[in-house]
Structure formats: C-alpha cells, structure tokens
C-alpha positions in Angstrom: 0.0 0.0 0.0 1.4 3.4 -0.9 0.8 6.7 0.8 -1.9 7.8 -1.5 -3.9 4.6 -1.0 -3.6 4.9 2.7 -4.8 8.5 2.8 -7.7 7.8 0.6 -9.2 5.4 3.1 -10.7 8.4 5.0 -10.9 11.1 2.3 -12.6 9.2 -0.5 -16.2 9.9 0.5 -17.6 13.2 1.8 -21.1 11.6 2.4 -24.7 12.7 1.7 -26.7 15.6 3.1 -28.8 14.9 6.3 -30.7 17.8 7.6 -32.1 18.0 11.2 -33.7 20.7 13.3 -30.5 21.2 15.2 -31.1 23.8 17.8 -34.5 22.5 18.7 -32.9 19.1 19.0 -30.4 20.4 21.5 -33.1 21.9 23.7 -35.1 18.7 23.5 -32.3 16.4 24.6 -31.8 18.5 27.8 -35.5 18.3 28.5 -35.6 14.6 28.0 -32.7 14.0 30.4 -34.4 16.1 33.1 -37.7 14.2 32.7 -35.8 10.9 33.7 -35.0 12.3 37.1 -31.3 12.8 36.4 -30.4 15.5 33.9 -27.5 13.5 32.4 -27.6 15.4 29.2 -25.9 18.4 31.0 -22.8 16.3 30.5 -23.2 16.2 26.7 -24.4 19.8 26.1 -22.4 22.3 24.1 -19.6 24.4 25.5 -19.8 27.6 23.5 -16.5 29.1 24.1 -13.1 28.5 25.7 -12.9 28.7 29.5 -10.1 30.9 30.8 -8.1 29.6 33.8 -9.9 30.1 37.0 -9.7 28.8 40.5 -11.8 25.9 41.6 -13.5 26.0 45.0 -12.5 23.3 47.5 -15.7 21.7 48.9 -14.3 18.7 50.7 -11.1 17.8 52.5 -7.6 18.9 51.7 -5.1 18.2 48.8 -2.5 15.6 49.8 1.0 16.9 50.4 3.2 16.2 47.4 0.4 16.3 44.8 1.3 18.9 42.2 1.0 19.0 38.4 -1.4 19.2 35.6 -4.2 16.8 34.6 -4.9 17.2 30.9 -8.1 15.7 29.5 -9.6 15.6 26.0 -13.0 14.9 24.7 -15.8 16.3 22.6 -17.0 19.7 23.5 -19.4 21.1 20.9 -22.0 19.2 19.0 -24.6 21.6 17.6 -24.6 24.4 15.0 -27.7 26.2 13.6 -27.5 24.6 10.2 -26.6 21.1 11.1 -25.1 19.2 14.0 -23.2 16.0 14.7 -25.1 12.7 14.8 -22.7 10.9 17.1 -21.0 11.8 20.4 -17.5 10.9 19.0 -17.8 13.7 16.4 -17.9 16.8 18.7 -15.2 19.3 18.5 -12.1 18.4 20.5 -11.8 20.3 23.8 -8.7 20.1 25.8 -9.0 20.7 29.6 -6.2 21.4 32.1 -6.7 20.9 35.9 -3.7 22.4 37.5 -2.9 21.5 41.2 -0.4 23.5 43.2 0.0 24.6 46.8 -3.1 22.8 47.9 -5.3 24.5 45.3 -6.6 23.7 41.9 -7.5 25.7 38.7 -9.3 24.6 35.6 -9.2 25.9 31.9 -10.5 24.5 28.6 -9.7 25.4 25.0 -11.0 24.0 21.8 -8.5 22.3 19.5 -8.1 24.6 16.4 -8.6 21.9 13.8 -9.4 22.3 10.0 -12.7 20.5 10.8 -13.7 23.1 13.5 -12.7 26.0 11.3 -14.7 24.6 8.3 -17.8 23.9 10.4 -17.7 27.3 12.1 -17.5 29.0 8.8 -20.4 27.1 7.4 -22.6 27.6 10.5 -23.2 23.8 10.3 -21.4 20.5 10.9 -20.7 19.8 7.2 -17.5 17.6 7.8 -18.0 13.8 8.0 -16.8 11.8 11.0 -17.0 8.6 12.9 -20.8 8.6 13.0 -21.8 11.8 11.1 -22.4 11.9 7.4 -20.9 14.8 5.4 -23.1 17.6 4.2 -22.9 20.0 1.2 -19.9 22.2 1.6 -17.6 19.6 3.1 -14.0 19.8 1.9 -12.2 16.5 2.4 -8.7 16.4 1.0 -7.0 14.2 3.5 -7.6 12.6 6.9 -6.8 15.7 8.9 -9.7 17.6 7.3 -12.0 15.3 9.3 -9.7 15.0 12.3 -11.8 16.1 15.4 -8.7 15.7 17.7 -11.2 14.8 20.5 -10.2 11.4 22.1 -7.0 11.5 24.1 -3.9 13.5 25.0 -0.2 12.7 25.0 2.5 14.9 26.6 5.7 15.4 24.6 8.1 17.8 26.1 6.5 21.2 26.6 3.6 20.2 24.3 0.5 18.1 24.6 -0.8 16.3 21.5 -4.5 16.0 21.0 -5.1 12.6 19.5 -7.9 11.1 17.3 -7.8 7.6 15.9 -7.6 8.3 12.2 -5.5 11.4 11.8 -2.3 13.1 12.9 -1.6 14.4 16.4 -2.6 18.1 16.8 0.1 20.0 18.8 -1.0 22.2 21.7 1.0 24.4 24.1 1.0 22.7 27.5 1.1 26.1 29.3 -1.9 27.8 27.8 -3.6 25.1 25.5 -3.1 27.2 22.4 -3.0 25.2 19.2 0.2 25.1 17.2 -1.1 22.9 14.4 -1.0 19.5 12.8 2.1 17.4 13.7 3.7 15.9 10.5 5.8 13.1 12.0 7.5 12.4 8.6 7.1 14.4 5.4 6.3 11.3 3.3 3.7 10.2 5.8 1.8 13.4 6.3 -1.8 12.8 7.4 -1.3 9.1 8.0 -3.3 8.1 11.1 -1.8 7.9 14.6 -4.0 5.9 17.0 -5.5 7.7 20.0 -4.0 5.1 22.5 -0.3 5.0 22.1 1.8 2.7 24.4 5.1 3.8 26.0 8.0 1.5 26.7 9.6 1.7 30.1 12.5 3.6 28.4 10.1 6.2 27.0 9.7 5.1 23.3 6.2 5.5 22.0 4.3 2.9 19.9 1.2 3.6 17.9 -0.7 2.4 14.8 -2.2 3.9 11.7 -4.9 1.6 10.6 -6.4 1.4 7.2 -8.5 -1.7 6.4 -6.4 -4.9 6.6 -3.2 -2.8 6.9 -1.5 -0.9 9.6 1.5 1.4 9.8 3.4 0.7 13.1 4.8 3.9 14.4 7.8 4.0 16.8 8.7 7.4 18.2 11.4 8.5 20.6 10.4 10.1 23.9 10.7 13.6 22.3 8.3 12.6 19.4 10.9 11.9 16.7 10.2 9.0 14.3 12.4 6.0 15.0 10.6 3.8 12.5 7.3 3.5 10.5 6.7 0.1 9.1 3.6 -1.2 7.2 2.2 -4.6 8.2 -0.6 -6.8 6.9 -3.5 -7.7 9.3 -5.4 -11.0 9.3 -8.7 -9.1 9.1 -9.8 -5.5 8.4 -11.1 -5.1 12.0 -11.9 -1.9 13.9 -9.0 -1.1 16.1 -9.4 1.7 18.7 -6.8 0.4 21.2 -4.0 -2.1 21.5 -1.6 -3.1 24.2 2.0 -4.2 24.7 4.5 -6.0 26.8 8.1 -5.0 27.1 8.9 -7.0 24.0 5.7 -7.5 22.0 2.8 -5.5 20.5 -0.6 -7.0 20.9 -3.4 -6.2 18.4 -6.9 -7.4 19.2 -8.9 -8.0 15.9 -12.6 -8.2 16.8 -15.2 -9.1 14.2 -16.5 -5.6 13.5 -15.1 -5.7 9.9 -14.6 -2.9 7.4 -16.0 -4.3 4.2 -16.7 -1.0 2.4 -15.7 2.7 2.6 -18.6 5.1 3.2 -19.3 8.0 5.5 -20.1 8.1 8.3 -17.1 5.9 9.1 -18.8 3.4 11.4 -21.2 2.5 8.6 -18.2 1.1 6.8 -18.2 -1.9 9.3 -20.3 -5.0 9.6 -20.6 -7.0 12.8 -19.7 -10.6 11.9 -19.8 -12.5 15.2 -19.2 -15.9 13.5 -15.6 -14.9 12.8 -14.6 -14.7 16.4 -11.6 -12.6 17.7 -8.1 -12.9 16.5 -5.2 -11.6 18.6 -2.0 -10.8 16.7 1.2 -10.7 18.7 4.2 -9.0 17.1 7.9 -9.0 18.2 8.9 -5.4 18.6 12.4 -6.1 17.4 11.1 -7.8 14.2 7.5 -7.2 13.2 7.6 -10.1 10.7 7.8 -12.4 13.7 4.2 -12.9 14.7 1.8 -15.3 16.3 -2.0 -15.4 16.1 -4.5 -16.6 18.8 -8.2 -17.1 18.6 -11.0 -16.2 21.1 -14.7 -16.3 21.1 -16.5 -13.1 19.9 -16.5 -9.9 21.9 -16.2 -6.2 21.4 -14.0 -3.8 23.4 -12.9 -0.2 23.1 -10.1 -0.3 25.8 -7.4 -2.6 27.1 -5.0 -2.4 30.0 -1.2 -2.8 29.9 0.1 -6.4 29.2 2.9 -8.5 30.6 4.6 -11.8 30.0 5.0 -14.3 32.7 8.0 -16.6 33.3 6.5 -19.4 31.3 5.7 -17.1 28.3 2.0 -16.6 29.1 0.9 -13.1 28.1 -1.9 -11.5 30.2 -3.8 -8.3 29.8 -7.2 -7.0 30.9 -9.9 -5.1 29.1 -13.6 -4.1 29.3 -15.8 -6.3 27.1 -19.3 -6.3 25.6 -21.1 -8.7 23.4 -21.4 -6.4 20.4 -20.6 -2.8 19.3 -24.0 -1.4 20.2 -22.5 1.7 21.8 -20.5 2.6 18.7 -23.5 1.9 16.4 -26.5 3.0 18.4 -26.0 4.7 21.7 -23.3 7.1 20.6 -25.9 8.4 18.2 -28.8 8.2 20.6 -27.0 10.5 23.1 -27.2 13.3 20.6 -31.0 13.1 20.5 -31.4 12.9 24.3 -32.1 9.2 24.3 -30.4 6.1 25.8 -31.0 2.6 24.6 -30.6 0.2 27.5 -27.7 -2.1 27.2 -25.5 -4.2 29.6 -22.4 -2.5 30.9 -19.1 -3.6 29.6 -17.4 -6.1 31.9 -13.9 -6.3 33.2 -12.0 -9.4 32.1 -8.6 -10.9 31.8 -7.2 -12.4 28.6 -4.4 -15.0 28.7 -2.4 -16.1 25.7 -0.6 -19.4 26.5 2.6 -20.7 24.9 0.8 -23.8 23.6 -1.5 -21.6 21.4 -4.5 -21.5 23.7 -6.2 -18.2 24.5 -8.8 -17.6 27.2 -11.0 -14.8 28.4 -12.1 -14.8 32.0 -14.8 -12.2 32.7 -15.3 -11.0 36.2 -18.9 -10.0 36.0 -17.9 -6.5 37.2 -19.2 -3.6 35.2 -16.3 -1.5 34.1 -14.8 0.8 31.5 -11.6 2.9 31.0 -9.2 0.3 32.5 -6.0 2.0 33.9 -3.2 1.0 36.1 -0.1 2.3 37.8 2.0 3.4 34.9 5.2 2.4 36.6 4.1 -1.2 36.1 3.8 -1.0 32.3 5.0 -4.2 30.7 5.5 -6.0 34.1 3.2 -8.1 36.2 0.7 -6.1 38.2 -2.0 -6.8 40.7 -4.5 -4.0 40.2 -6.7 -2.4 37.6 -8.4 1.0 38.0 -11.7 1.5 36.3 -14.9 3.4 36.1 -17.7 1.6 38.0 -21.4 1.6 39.0 -23.2 1.9 35.6 -26.6 3.4 35.7 -29.1 1.0 33.9 -31.1 3.8 32.2 -28.5 6.4 31.7 -25.0 6.6 30.0 -21.6 6.2 31.5 -20.7 5.4 35.2 -21.1 7.1 38.5 -18.3 5.5 40.5 -14.6 4.5 40.5 -13.0 1.2 41.6 -9.9 -0.9 41.7 -9.9 -4.6 41.0 -7.5 -6.9 42.8 -6.6 -9.7 40.4 -5.0 -11.8 43.2 -8.1 -11.9 45.5 -10.9 -10.9 43.1 -12.0 -8.1 45.5 -13.0 -4.6 44.5 -12.6 -1.4 46.4 -15.0 1.1 45.1 -16.7 4.5 45.7 -20.1 5.3 44.2 -21.0 9.1 43.9 -24.6 8.3 43.1 -26.6 8.7 39.9 -26.3 12.5 39.8 -22.6 12.2 38.8 -21.1 11.2 35.5 -17.7 10.0 36.5 -14.9 10.2 34.0 -11.8 8.0 33.6 -9.6 8.0 36.8 -5.8 8.6 36.3 -3.2 7.2 38.8 -0.5 9.6 40.2 2.3 8.1 42.1 3.2 9.4 45.5 6.7 11.1 45.5 9.2 8.6 46.8 6.8 5.7 46.7 7.5 2.5 44.7 4.8 0.0 45.6 1.9 -0.6 43.2 -0.9 2.0 43.7 1.1 4.0 46.2 -0.4 7.3 45.3 -3.6 9.0 44.3 -6.4 8.7 41.7 -7.7 11.9 40.1 -11.2 11.5 38.9 -13.3 14.3 37.3 -17.0 14.1 37.3 -20.0 16.1 36.0 -22.3 16.8 39.0 -25.6 17.0 37.2 -27.4 18.2 40.3 -25.4 21.4 40.7 -24.5 21.6 37.0 -20.8 21.8 37.6 -17.5 19.9 36.8 -15.7 18.6 39.9 -12.3 17.1 40.5 -11.9 14.4 43.1 -8.7 13.0 44.7 -8.6 9.6 46.2 -6.0 7.6 48.1 -5.7 4.8 45.5 -5.6 2.1 48.1 -8.7 3.3 50.1 -11.3 4.3 47.5 -14.3 3.2 49.7 -13.2 5.9 52.2 -14.3 8.5 49.7 -12.4 11.5 48.3 -9.5 13.0 50.2 -10.3 16.3 48.4 -12.9 17.7 46.0 -12.8 20.9 44.0 -15.7 22.3 42.1 -15.6 24.6 39.1 -18.0 27.4 38.3 -18.5 25.8 34.9 -19.8 22.5 33.7 -17.6 21.0 31.0 -18.9 18.3 28.7 -17.8 14.7 29.8 -14.3 14.0 28.5 -12.8 10.7 27.4 -9.1 10.3 28.3 -6.5 12.1 30.3 -2.9 12.1 31.5 -1.2 13.6 34.5 2.1 15.6 34.2 4.0 16.3 37.4 5.2 19.8 38.0 
C-alpha cells in the first residue's frame, strides 16, 4: 500500500446531506434527560467558548502533600450548530482541559483544539464535515484525513507540548502552558496525514508505539520520547477489524482484531463496518524487534474499546485486561442516541482478563464487574501487576458510570466508591506518591460532572482506600462536557 492509498481510506467519500432541526434538538435532549429524574444530558451539552483559567472551589477535605502538576483531559466539547449538527457523540469538536494542582489548590481551563474541521464547520454555521458517526453535508471539503480530524479522544504529553489525539488522523500539537493550538504534527514528510492511533503505548524507556490503521493494513509507528520517528513500518493484518486500542508487553505488540469488519468505505465511518460474530476474535502478537515475527491466537466473539497494559510471565504466558461487551452497540447506536437525548438500555461492559498461552490456547475470564476505562499504575507498564483501576457503577437507564473502583486480580476483590446517579464519572488517572514505589502507592484523580449542581468537579482519592471517599474535592464554576481520556504531568 502506498501513501496515496492509505490516505484515501478516509478522504474518499464526503457523504450525503442529512438535515435535522438542530437547535430545537439540542433543547429537546436537555429536557428529556431532566424528565428521567437525572439531567444527564448536561454532560453532553455544548460548550460555546473557551474557558479561561480560573480557581476551583474546594468543597471537601484537603489536597494531599506532594500532589502537584497538571491533569490534561480531552473529549468532545461542541456538537450543535444552527445549520446542522453531529449525529454521534464521538464527532464533537475536540476540547482540551487542564486541571492544575499546586500549593493545595486547583485551577481549571479549557480550549477547543483549532482543527481544520472546526474551522470549516464554524465558517459554514453547520457541521458539514463527516466523521465517525456523522455523514458529510454539502460544503464539506475533504482532501485528507486531517480535514476530518476532530482531535477529541486522548492526549499525550511530549516535552512542553500536549498532543491532541484522534484515531484516524495526525496528532494536533498544543502548548502545555496555555492550551493554544500550534497545528498538525507531521511526523514524517512522506507520511503526512497518516493516522496515529489515540491510544499509544510507552516503553519503560520512553519510546512511544502507535498504529495507523487502514482496512487490513496498519502502519506501526515507533517514536522517541521527544516525538521523533524511529521507525514506521507497514504490516498486513489478518482481518480489516476496527481497532481503537491495542496493548503491549516489554517485547511485544498485541493487536486485538474483533469481528467488526470494514468491508466497504462510506461515510459516516462506522457505517463502513459489519458485525460478523461468527468470525470470532483474532489476537495478533508482534515482536517489537522484528515485526515479521508474529503469532495469532483465537478467542470467542467480543467487542471492546479499551485494554490495560500487558505483561509476559516466566512461562511465556501473556496477560492483559480489558472491558468487554457482546457487540458494538454503543458505537453503532448509543453514541448516536446520546445526541438526541435518548439512551438505549444495554448491559455495561465487563472487566475481564485475557491469557495467551505458549501452547497456542487463548482464554478470556470475565469478572462480572461492570467497568470501563481500565487504567493501572504506569510504573508497572510491561510488568506483572495486581490491580486495575476502572470506572464503575453503571446506571441502567443512563449513560456512563457514577463510581470509581480498583480490582485486585489476586483476591478478586473490588474497592469502590459510588458518587450516586447524579454524577457522570470520567476515567480516573493514577498519580504516584513522590518517593513511593509500591503498586498503587499514590492517588487517583477522577473528574465528574455533577448534574445536580451543573458543575464539573475534580476528586482526589487515596488509590488504596477508595471506599473511604475522596480526600479532596474541588468544584468549578463551569460545567464542561464529559471527557474521554487524560494524563497527568507532574510539576
């Protein structure tokens, strides 16, 4: 596959026109959420402008000594425009947030990522640009992947920059100090606009691995800690599966190929995929030192967005966790339903552990624990670990989760805190205690949208004592839309 073919995977089709009564729809979804008793749609409402840095008010406890730095978070922030709006949550304009903690206090700020997509839609007064679940409309200009890049999924710190990441375009560089946008990051001139996955993996030495997926091929990126390209190698995949995340041990990359298969190229992008459960799941294990050395395992059908870090045991068994569902209903249905104020009841994803054995067997053991956004102590990346941090306490008739938990793989026990149904709790990020070395010796930072008071809050937990509740909580004067992923930078 040449560069032109790879780029054409996203830019070939701008899509057909779909008109909706957009501003009335925005008001209706807020009203429907309120009618259910919990106004959860406040977490999916538009933010109309950047939020300048402002102090947060401490409403509980005190900040732990030694906790200082910035929590950067990314996620969709604006969905509606007068002449046409997004049809899927994943297509909102990227909004970078920064919670900065110092001297026992916290501030919050938020700025939209200045993408070509946002500029084009703003000029049109409508969302004309196609995306993950939104068809293109008249006026769309799609020359390459980055014309449709929402930069709204994750964030990666690189030096004095933070990179806003999407799954099918280039990183977008932002200034870590004030969140101003520098522009599209061209990693290598001959690979401009080639995708860089939203969930890169870091080696213990700092090297960064990511993928650029196009059908049954993927470009494997390897970057130095400062963002320079060490290598970029194309590989063939057994199937043209949807890949949002992957994982890695110290020596291997692990690609999970679920049976949501790209069998055509249309817009919106998720309409290019067909769910084929009879195919089962293939797990491709690649040697980092020689990508041609590979092994493929097979598992029964599942769908997952996110996986935890992996490790290899002494006998060669590879283990990693994830959050699993039976089908891609959220991607195909509920991500769209959210934008109309609806929620289609579905079972919560479950935490589970996959084992890839040296004899070729593969197993998935589900815990029965409702979970999403699996994270761990980053110091344990690539090595055996005992704990997984995850969002918990799914509401049956509302989206997302309202608690945070850790799962102990040795005992099977959970330590959890439930804020109650009026909170939409975001992914928790672990921060190591200065001088500590034991697993989970530190804090969890977990933002939430408090729908009752219509405000964004930031909670600090002792990572080993979640059930005791937050050590400290700060509240903003603003409510920011629910974000997806974040990272903490000490400072």
